[in-house]
SEKOLPA-360684 format. One record per atom (N, C-alpha, C): x negated, y, z; residue in one letter; atom name. Coordinates in Angstrom, 2 decimals. Atoms other than C-alpha are relative to their C-alpha. Layout:
BEGIN
<r <X Y Z> "a" "CA">;
...
//
This chain:
BEGIN
<r <-1.22 -0.58 0.52> "m" "N">;
<r <-50.76 -15.56 11.38> "m" "CA">;
<r <-0.15 1.52 -0.05> "m" "C">;
<r <0.13 -1.44 0.14> "t" "N">;
<r <-50.60 -12.01 10.09> "t" "CA">;
<r <1.15 0.71 0.70> "t" "C">;
<r <-1.00 -0.79 -0.71> "r" "N">;
<r <-48.69 -9.30 11.85> "r" "CA">;
<r <0.97 0.62 -1.00> "r" "C">;
<r <-1.02 -0.59 0.87> "v" "N">;
<r <-45.42 -8.12 10.31> "v" "CA">;
<r <0.58 1.21 0.71> "v" "C">;
<r <-0.60 -1.21 -0.56> "k" "N">;
<r <-44.35 -4.55 10.93> "k" "CA">;
<r <1.31 0.25 -0.72> "k" "C">;
<r <-1.33 -0.09 0.60> "r" "N">;
<r <-40.67 -3.90 10.38> "r" "CA">;
<r <0.54 1.42 -0.03> "r" "C">;
<r <-0.47 -1.37 -0.07> "g" "N">;
<r <-40.51 -0.13 10.58> "g" "CA">;
<r <0.76 0.44 -1.24> "g" "C">;
<r <-0.65 -0.42 1.25> "k" "N">;
<r <-39.64 0.39 6.92> "k" "CA">;
<r <1.37 -0.62 -0.16> "k" "C">;
<r <-1.27 0.72 0.15> "t" "N">;
<r <-36.91 -2.22 6.91> "t" "CA">;
<r <1.07 0.58 0.92> "t" "C">;
<r <-0.96 -0.53 -0.97> "a" "N">;
<r <-35.25 -0.93 10.07> "a" "CA">;
<r <0.41 1.42 -0.38> "a" "C">;
<r <-0.30 -1.38 0.38> "h" "N">;
<r <-35.52 2.66 8.88> "h" "CA">;
<r <0.98 0.04 -1.17> "h" "C">;
<r <-0.88 0.06 1.18> "r" "N">;
<r <-33.91 1.77 5.56> "r" "CA">;
<r <1.42 -0.42 0.40> "r" "C">;
<r <-1.31 0.49 -0.45> "r" "N">;
<r <-31.10 -0.12 7.30> "r" "CA">;
<r <0.74 1.08 0.79> "r" "C">;
<r <-0.61 -1.08 -0.79> "h" "N">;
<r <-30.46 2.73 9.75> "h" "CA">;
<r <0.48 1.12 -0.92> "h" "C">;
<r <-0.39 -1.06 0.93> "k" "N">;
<r <-30.41 5.26 6.92> "k" "CA">;
<r <1.26 -0.38 -0.76> "k" "C">;
<r <-1.16 0.47 0.75> "a" "N">;
<r <-27.90 3.16 5.00> "a" "CA">;
<r <1.27 0.11 0.84> "a" "C">;
<r <-1.17 -0.07 -0.89> "v" "N">;
<r <-25.55 2.94 8.00> "v" "CA">;
<r <0.39 1.45 0.23> "v" "C">;
<r <-0.31 -1.41 -0.27> "l" "N">;
<r <-25.83 6.66 8.78> "l" "CA">;
<r <0.54 0.70 -1.24> "l" "C">;
<r <-0.52 -0.58 1.24> "r" "N">;
<r <-25.21 7.52 5.13> "r" "CA">;
<r <1.48 -0.36 -0.14> "r" "C">;
<r <-1.40 0.43 0.09> "e" "N">;
<r <-21.98 5.50 5.23> "e" "CA">;
<r <0.87 0.66 1.06> "e" "C">;
<r <-0.75 -0.57 -1.13> "a" "N">;
<r <-20.98 7.13 8.53> "a" "CA">;
<r <0.16 1.50 -0.11> "a" "C">;
<r <-0.17 -1.46 0.17> "r" "N">;
<r <-21.05 10.67 7.13> "r" "CA">;
<r <1.48 0.34 0.11> "r" "C">;
<r <-1.39 -0.41 -0.15> "g" "N">;
<r <-17.89 12.50 8.06> "g" "CA">;
<r <0.60 -0.45 1.32> "g" "C">;
<r <-0.48 0.39 -1.32> "f" "N">;
<r <-17.45 10.71 11.38> "f" "CA">;
<r <-0.33 1.13 0.98> "f" "C">;
<r <0.13 -1.11 -0.93> "v" "N">;
<r <-17.19 13.00 14.40> "v" "CA">;
<r <-1.09 -0.27 1.04> "v" "C">;
<r <0.97 0.04 -1.09> "g" "N">;
<r <-20.03 13.70 16.83> "g" "CA">;
<r <-1.10 -1.02 -0.21> "g" "C">;
<r <1.08 0.97 0.04> "g" "N">;
<r <-22.53 11.00 17.66> "g" "CA">;
<r <0.30 -1.18 -0.90> "g" "C">;
<r <-0.38 1.11 0.87> "r" "N">;
<r <-20.60 8.52 15.54> "r" "CA">;
<r <-0.60 0.15 -1.39> "r" "C">;
<r <0.65 -0.19 1.30> "s" "N">;
<r <-22.25 10.07 12.50> "s" "CA">;
<r <-1.50 0.22 0.14> "s" "C">;
<r <1.41 -0.34 -0.19> "r" "N">;
<r <-25.65 10.79 14.07> "r" "CA">;
<r <-0.81 -1.08 0.72> "r" "C">;
<r <0.70 1.01 -0.78> "l" "N">;
<r <-26.50 7.92 16.42> "l" "CA">;
<r <0.26 -1.38 -0.62> "l" "C">;
<r <-0.13 1.26 0.75> "f" "N">;
<r <-27.18 4.54 14.84> "f" "CA">;
<r <0.99 -0.97 0.64> "f" "C">;
<r <-0.84 1.02 -0.64> "r" "N">;
<r <-25.47 2.33 17.41> "r" "CA">;
<r <1.48 0.38 -0.07> "r" "C">;
<r <-1.39 -0.47 0.07> "s" "N">;
<r <-22.30 4.44 17.59> "s" "CA">;
<r <0.52 -0.07 -1.43> "s" "C">;
<r <-0.39 -0.01 1.41> "a" "N">;
<r <-22.24 4.80 13.82> "a" "CA">;
<r <0.28 -1.42 -0.48> "a" "C">;
<r <-0.16 1.38 0.43> "k" "N">;
<r <-22.65 1.05 13.30> "k" "CA">;
<r <1.31 -0.59 0.53> "k" "C">;
<r <-1.24 0.52 -0.60> "d" "N">;
<r <-19.82 0.18 15.71> "d" "CA">;
<r <1.23 0.60 -0.67> "d" "C">;
<r <-1.14 -0.69 0.62> "t" "N">;
<r <-17.49 2.78 14.23> "t" "CA">;
<r <0.20 -0.46 -1.44> "t" "C">;
<r <-0.06 0.43 1.39> "l" "N">;
<r <-18.33 1.69 10.70> "l" "CA">;
<r <0.59 -1.40 -0.11> "l" "C">;
<r <-0.54 1.36 0.02> "m" "N">;
<r <-17.60 -1.95 11.49> "m" "CA">;
<r <1.51 0.02 0.22> "m" "C">;
<r <-1.44 -0.10 -0.26> "r" "N">;
<r <-14.21 -0.99 12.92> "r" "CA">;
<r <0.72 0.59 -1.22> "r" "C">;
<r <-0.62 -0.64 1.17> "a" "N">;
<r <-13.48 1.26 9.94> "a" "CA">;
<r <0.16 -1.00 -1.14> "a" "C">;
<r <-0.07 0.99 1.07> "k" "N">;
<r <-14.25 -1.56 7.53> "k" "CA">;
<r <1.04 -1.07 0.29> "k" "C">;
<r <-1.05 0.95 -0.38> "r" "N">;
<r <-12.01 -3.92 9.49> "r" "CA">;
<r <1.38 0.56 -0.31> "r" "C">;
<r <-1.28 -0.65 0.29> "y" "N">;
<r <-9.14 -1.44 9.25> "y" "CA">;
<r <0.24 0.10 -1.50> "y" "C">;
<r <-0.14 -0.14 1.45> "a" "N">;
<r <-9.81 -0.87 5.55> "a" "CA">;
<r <0.42 -1.34 -0.61> "a" "C">;
<r <-0.33 1.34 0.52> "y" "N">;
<r <-9.67 -4.63 4.87> "y" "CA">;
<r <1.45 -0.34 0.31> "y" "C">;
<r <-1.37 0.30 -0.41> "r" "N">;
<r <-6.45 -5.04 6.86> "r" "CA">;
<r <1.01 0.86 -0.77> "r" "C">;
<r <-0.98 -0.93 0.57> "d" "N">;
<r <-4.77 -1.97 5.40> "d" "CA">;
<r <0.11 -0.10 -1.52> "d" "C">;
<r <-0.18 0.25 1.44> "r" "N">;
<r <-5.47 -2.92 1.79> "r" "CA">;
<r <1.14 -0.98 -0.22> "r" "C">;
<r <-1.12 0.93 0.09> "r" "N">;
<r <-3.03 -5.76 2.40> "r" "CA">;
<r <1.29 0.64 0.49> "r" "C">;
<r <-1.18 -0.64 -0.58> "r" "N">;
<r <-0.68 -3.68 4.54> "r" "CA">;
<r <0.62 1.01 -0.97> "r" "C">;
<r <-0.50 -1.01 0.95> "r" "N">;
<r <-0.40 -1.01 1.81> "r" "CA">;
<r <1.04 -0.61 -0.93> "r" "C">;
<r <-0.94 0.68 0.90> "k" "N">;
<r <1.35 -3.53 -0.44> "k" "CA">;
<r <1.36 -0.19 0.67> "k" "C">;
<r <-1.26 0.15 -0.74> "r" "N">;
<r <3.93 -4.25 2.26> "r" "CA">;
<r <0.71 1.33 0.17> "r" "C">;
<r <-0.59 -1.32 -0.24> "d" "N">;
<r <4.44 -0.57 2.99> "d" "CA">;
<r <0.70 0.53 -1.25> "d" "C">;
<r <-0.61 -0.48 1.24> "f" "N">;
<r <5.10 0.27 -0.65> "f" "CA">;
<r <1.27 -0.78 -0.32> "f" "C">;
<r <-1.20 0.78 0.26> "r" "N">;
<r <7.54 -2.60 -1.01> "r" "CA">;
<r <1.16 0.46 0.88> "r" "C">;
<r <-1.04 -0.51 -0.90> "r" "N">;
<r <9.44 -1.34 2.05> "r" "CA">;
<r <0.55 1.34 -0.49> "r" "C">;
<r <-0.41 -1.30 0.50> "l" "N">;
<r <9.52 2.17 0.58> "l" "CA">;
<r <0.90 -0.15 -1.22> "l" "C">;
<r <-0.81 0.22 1.20> "w" "N">;
<r <10.82 0.92 -2.78> "w" "CA">;
<r <1.38 -0.53 0.36> "w" "C">;
<r <-1.29 0.58 -0.39> "i" "N">;
<r <13.55 -1.12 -1.09> "i" "CA">;
<r <0.89 1.07 0.64> "i" "C">;
<r <-0.79 -1.07 -0.64> "a" "N">;
<r <14.63 1.88 1.03> "a" "CA">;
<r <0.56 0.95 -1.05> "a" "C">;
<r <-0.47 -0.91 1.06> "r" "N">;
<r <14.85 4.08 -2.08> "r" "CA">;
<r <1.10 -0.64 -0.84> "r" "C">;
<r <-1.02 0.69 0.80> "i" "N">;
<r <16.79 1.49 -4.06> "i" "CA">;
<r <1.29 -0.10 0.79> "i" "C">;
<r <-1.18 0.12 -0.85> "n" "N">;
<r <19.14 0.94 -1.14> "n" "CA">;
<r <0.77 1.32 0.07> "n" "C">;
<r <-0.66 -1.31 -0.09> "a" "N">;
<r <19.84 4.67 -0.79> "a" "CA">;
<r <0.71 0.34 -1.32> "a" "C">;
<r <-0.60 -0.32 1.29> "a" "N">;
<r <20.50 5.06 -4.51> "a" "CA">;
<r <1.17 -0.93 -0.30> "a" "C">;
<r <-1.08 0.96 0.26> "a" "N">;
<r <22.64 1.91 -4.68> "a" "CA">;
<r <1.23 0.34 0.85> "a" "C">;
<r <-1.12 -0.37 -0.87> "r" "N">;
<r <24.76 3.07 -1.73> "r" "CA">;
<r <0.76 1.21 -0.54> "r" "C">;
<r <-0.69 -1.13 0.65> "e" "N">;
<r <25.50 6.30 -3.61> "e" "CA">;
<r <0.95 -0.50 -1.08> "e" "C">;
<r <-0.85 0.59 1.05> "q" "N">;
<r <26.97 4.04 -6.31> "q" "CA">;
<r <1.02 -0.99 0.57> "q" "C">;
<r <-1.00 0.86 -0.64> "g" "N">;
<r <29.03 2.08 -3.76> "g" "CA">;
<r <-0.43 -1.45 0.15> "g" "C">;
<r <0.49 1.37 -0.20> "m" "N">;
<r <26.79 -1.02 -3.40> "m" "CA">;
<r <-1.10 0.00 1.05> "m" "C">;
<r <1.14 0.12 -0.90> "t" "N">;
<r <24.40 -2.26 -0.78> "t" "CA">;
<r <-1.18 -0.56 -0.79> "t" "C">;
<r <1.21 0.48 0.68> "y" "N">;
<r <20.84 -3.26 -1.65> "y" "CA">;
<r <0.11 -1.49 -0.34> "y" "C">;
<r <-0.03 1.45 0.22> "s" "N">;
<r <21.40 -7.00 -1.24> "s" "CA">;
<r <1.01 -0.38 -1.08> "s" "C">;
<r <-1.00 0.29 1.03> "r" "N">;
<r <24.57 -7.03 -3.35> "r" "CA">;
<r <-0.49 0.47 -1.37> "r" "C">;
<r <0.54 -0.53 1.25> "f" "N">;
<r <22.82 -4.92 -5.98> "f" "CA">;
<r <-1.03 -0.97 -0.59> "f" "C">;
<r <1.02 0.94 0.48> "v" "N">;
<r <19.88 -7.35 -6.22> "v" "CA">;
<r <0.67 -1.28 -0.50> "v" "C">;
<r <-0.74 1.19 0.43> "h" "N">;
<r <22.30 -10.29 -6.42> "h" "CA">;
<r <0.68 0.25 -1.35> "h" "C">;
<r <-0.68 -0.35 1.25> "a" "N">;
<r <24.28 -8.53 -9.17> "a" "CA">;
<r <-1.00 0.11 -1.16> "a" "C">;
<r <1.02 -0.11 1.06> "m" "N">;
<r <21.09 -7.78 -11.10> "m" "CA">;
<r <-0.44 -1.37 -0.47> "m" "C">;
<r <0.38 1.36 0.39> "k" "N">;
<r <20.12 -11.46 -11.03> "k" "CA">;
<r <1.10 -0.62 -0.85> "k" "C">;
<r <-1.14 0.53 0.76> "a" "N">;
<r <23.62 -12.37 -12.25> "a" "CA">;
<r <0.04 0.60 -1.41> "a" "C">;
<r <-0.01 -0.67 1.30> "a" "N">;
<r <23.28 -9.82 -15.08> "a" "CA">;
<r <-1.23 -0.34 -0.83> "a" "C">;
<r <1.22 0.34 0.74> "g" "N">;
<r <19.84 -11.10 -16.02> "g" "CA">;
<r <-0.92 1.18 -0.21> "g" "C">;
<r <0.87 -1.18 0.09> "i" "N">;
<r <18.16 -7.74 -15.46> "i" "CA">;
<r <-1.27 -0.31 0.79> "i" "C">;
<r <1.26 0.40 -0.62> "g" "N">;
<r <14.49 -8.36 -14.73> "g" "CA">;
<r <-0.89 1.13 0.43> "g" "C">;
<r <0.83 -1.12 -0.46> "l" "N">;
<r <13.35 -4.99 -13.43> "l" "CA">;
<r <-0.52 -0.27 1.40> "l" "C">;
<r <0.55 0.20 -1.34> "d" "N">;
<r <11.03 -5.10 -10.44> "d" "CA">;
<r <0.37 1.19 0.90> "d" "C">;
<r <-0.40 -1.02 -0.98> "r" "N">;
<r <11.49 -3.04 -7.28> "r" "CA">;
<r <-0.71 1.32 -0.24> "r" "C">;
<r <0.77 -1.23 0.24> "r" "N">;
<r <8.78 -0.56 -8.20> "r" "CA">;
<r <0.66 0.85 -1.09> "r" "C">;
<r <-0.60 -0.76 1.10> "s" "N">;
<r <10.38 0.42 -11.51> "s" "CA">;
<r <1.43 0.43 0.34> "s" "C">;
<r <-1.34 -0.40 -0.43> "l" "N">;
<r <13.87 0.44 -9.97> "l" "CA">;
<r <-0.05 1.22 0.90> "l" "C">;
<r <0.15 -1.15 -0.91> "a" "N">;
<r <12.69 2.83 -7.26> "a" "CA">;
<r <-0.35 1.25 -0.79> "a" "C">;
<r <0.35 -1.13 0.86> "e" "N">;
<r <11.13 5.07 -9.91> "e" "CA">;
<r <1.24 0.53 -0.72> "e" "C">;
<r <-1.24 -0.41 0.66> "l" "N">;
<r <14.41 5.08 -11.83> "l" "CA">;
<r <0.93 0.73 0.97> "l" "C">;
<r <-0.90 -0.59 -0.99> "a" "N">;
<r <16.37 5.87 -8.67> "a" "CA">;
<r <-0.42 1.42 0.35> "a" "C">;
<r <0.49 -1.32 -0.39> "v" "N">;
<r <14.16 8.86 -7.87> "v" "CA">;
<r <-0.06 0.95 -1.19> "v" "C">;
<r <0.29 -0.89 1.13> "r" "N">;
<r <13.24 10.25 -11.30> "r" "CA">;
<r <1.12 0.10 -1.03> "r" "C">;
<r <-1.03 0.01 1.05> "d" "N">;
<r <16.17 9.25 -13.52> "d" "CA">;
<r <1.29 -0.64 0.53> "d" "C">;
<r <-1.21 0.58 -0.62> "p" "N">;
<r <19.41 8.76 -11.54> "p" "CA">;
<r <1.06 -0.46 -0.99> "p" "C">;
<r <-1.02 0.40 0.96> "s" "N">;
<r <21.59 8.57 -14.64> "s" "CA">;
<r <-0.28 -1.40 -0.57> "s" "C">;
<r <0.36 1.34 0.48> "t" "N">;
<r <19.69 5.54 -15.98> "t" "CA">;
<r <0.22 -1.04 1.10> "t" "C">;
<r <-0.23 0.92 -1.12> "f" "N">;
<r <19.81 3.94 -12.54> "f" "CA">;
<r <1.49 -0.28 0.13> "f" "C">;
<r <-1.45 0.16 -0.07> "q" "N">;
<r <23.56 4.51 -12.55> "q" "CA">;
<r <0.48 -0.99 -1.06> "q" "C">;
<r <-0.35 0.95 1.06> "e" "N">;
<r <23.80 2.64 -15.87> "e" "CA">;
<r <-0.37 -1.43 0.38> "e" "C">;
<r <0.44 1.33 -0.44> "v" "N">;
<r <21.82 -0.27 -14.42> "v" "CA">;
<r <0.98 -0.55 1.04> "v" "C">;
<r <-0.96 0.42 -1.02> "v" "N">;
<r <24.19 -0.40 -11.43> "v" "CA">;
<r <1.32 -0.39 -0.66> "v" "C">;
<r <-1.26 0.31 0.69> "a" "N">;
<r <27.21 -0.32 -13.75> "a" "CA">;
<r <-0.10 -1.34 -0.72> "a" "C">;
<r <0.21 1.27 0.70> "t" "N">;
<r <25.79 -3.18 -15.83> "t" "CA">;
<r <0.02 -1.16 0.99> "t" "C">;
<r <0.05 1.03 -1.03> "a" "N">;
<r <25.11 -5.19 -12.67> "a" "CA">;
<r <1.39 -0.25 0.56> "a" "C">;
<r <-1.36 0.16 -0.53> "k" "N">;
<r <28.64 -4.54 -11.38> "k" "CA">;
<r <0.86 -0.79 -0.97> "k" "C">;
<r <-0.78 0.72 1.02> "k" "N">;
<r <30.14 -5.77 -14.66> "k" "CA">;
<r <-0.31 -1.49 0.03> "k" "C">;
<r <0.42 1.41 -0.02> "a" "N">;
<r <28.12 -8.98 -14.50> "a" "CA">;
<r <0.53 -0.70 1.25> "a" "C">;
<r <-0.49 0.58 -1.23> "l" "N">;
<r <29.23 -9.54 -10.91> "l" "CA">;
<r <1.52 -0.23 -0.08> "l" "C">;
<r <-1.46 0.10 0.11> "a" "N">;
<r <32.90 -8.96 -11.77> "a" "CA">;
<r <0.43 -1.15 -0.90> "a" "C">;
<r <-0.40 1.06 0.95> "s" "N">;
<r <32.93 -11.42 -14.65> "s" "CA">;
<r <-0.51 -1.37 0.37> "s" "C">;
//
């Protein structure tokens, strides 16, 4: 059996990990073992937080819609119910944008929803 030397492979793997660990503080960017551990944790957080970001944005949109709806004399839940009754199919993201960037249009949407709820 011939002898297999693995220096090149290990060196390439270490270089790849250290390249990814650039920007980490101290030995975490310079020492292979520390860099590898930190990188694994960072990737775990990145994976988790890609899903969490969606939840966070939804919470933000709901808070903005609620604040804008309360200025018009409605709570968030009643506003969403009224919108369904009116057949308005705007999603939370676009409603939040309207509430922040164009309050007059948001006010019209609330008025339309209130009319549908009253009738």
